[in-house]
Residue, then its C-alpha position, 0 to 999 in steps of 0.5 A: m739573366n736579363n729581363v723583358y717586362v711584358v707590360g699591360i698599360g690598361p685600356g687608355g695608357g694614362e690614369q688607368m695604368t697600374g703602379e707596377a706598370r709605371k715602375a716597369l716602364e720607368s726602369c727600362d731604357i727601351i719600350i717596344g710596342y704597336t704604334v697605336y699603343i706607344d703613342l698613348i704613352r710616349g709623352q709620359y716617358p720622353d727620355k726613353t727609346f721607343l721601337t714600334t711595328p704596325m699591326t700583324q707584326e707581333a712576332e717581330r716585336c717579341r724578337m726585337a724585345f728579346e734581342a735588345a735584352e740579350q744586349g744587356r738593355d732593360v726592355s719593356l714590351v707594352c700591350s693595351g689592357d692586360a698583357g695576358v688577355y689577348g696580349m703579347a705574354g703568350l707569344m713571348y713565352e712561345i718564342k722564348g726558346a730561342y732566347p734562353h738567357v732572357n727572363i720574362k716578367v709579366v706585368p698585369g693591367i686593367t683589361a677592356a672588359t673591366g675598364g669598360a664595365a666600370v664606365l657602364g656601371a656593374p655589368l660583370m657582377h656575376d659569371f661572364a665570358v669574354i669573346s673576341l669577334s675577330d676571325l683573323l686568328t680564330p675561325w668564325e665557326k668556332i666563334e659562333a660555337r662559343l657565342r652559342a655556348a655562352a648564351m645557352a649558359d646565360f653568361v654575361i658576355c663581353l665582346y672584344n673586336p666587334s667590328s672592323r672595316k673588313r668585318k662590318d657585319h660581325l656584331k650583327r651576326a653575333c647578336e642574331i645568334l644571341l637572340e636565339y637564346k636571349r630575350d630581345d629586351t636583354v640589357c646591353g651596353t657599349v663603351r668606346n675609347i675606354g680611358r681615352d679622349g672621346e670616351a662614350r657609353q650607351v645602354m640599350t636592348l639586345a634588339e637595338l644592339k643588333d643594328t648598332e655600329a661599332d669598331m675596334f675601339t668599342t667593347v660590347y656587353i650583353g647582359n644575362e637574364q638578371t641584368k637590369q638598367i638602374d639610373g641609366s647604368m647597366v647592372t647585373p645583380r650578384g644576388y647578395r640581397n637574396v641571402 
């Protein structure tokens, strides 16, 4: 049976790529992915054949991978971060029924939540929720309900896709919801271009975050009641010192 590797290349695709991911890509003839993600790794694998599609053509990328594997080629389909966290692994399994002779092997990677947390300090030391603010596939009403539930439960919250050209006010709207349940001085942070050139971080209050500009390359962190700023870093105590 032929294999397709669904590979998480980490947030930057360079030093933050796991050894397992590198091994999978090195073993394949063809690497398929979204154009932006392929550009992150193309220089590392000059002898490979690369196939790309633009955004919103995820199903087409999956079919390209399956069809190449059916022809006996060794194939990797790459995703930013982790293949199973807002990645392509789920869609590959959904489409697999049409390609019964191809086996899927998911290769995990460092997702933006943990990659950005390391840049900020240690904001995810306690229970946390990851929520995407993109309403392209999820209705905003459901996103809002998830924000309220996570805030009421005092989770640390990590936000993916906080804003875009078509959704410029989504982060502000999310912060306004969170401010109904959290103090305005709640410690928050942002990291842009995690693991890539131009990586930048900020630590601020929730009130300040509400008026902060962000984009699709930014990951946002909202602390819980215990989260604090220590030497300029964002830290959520786990409670070990109280044991």
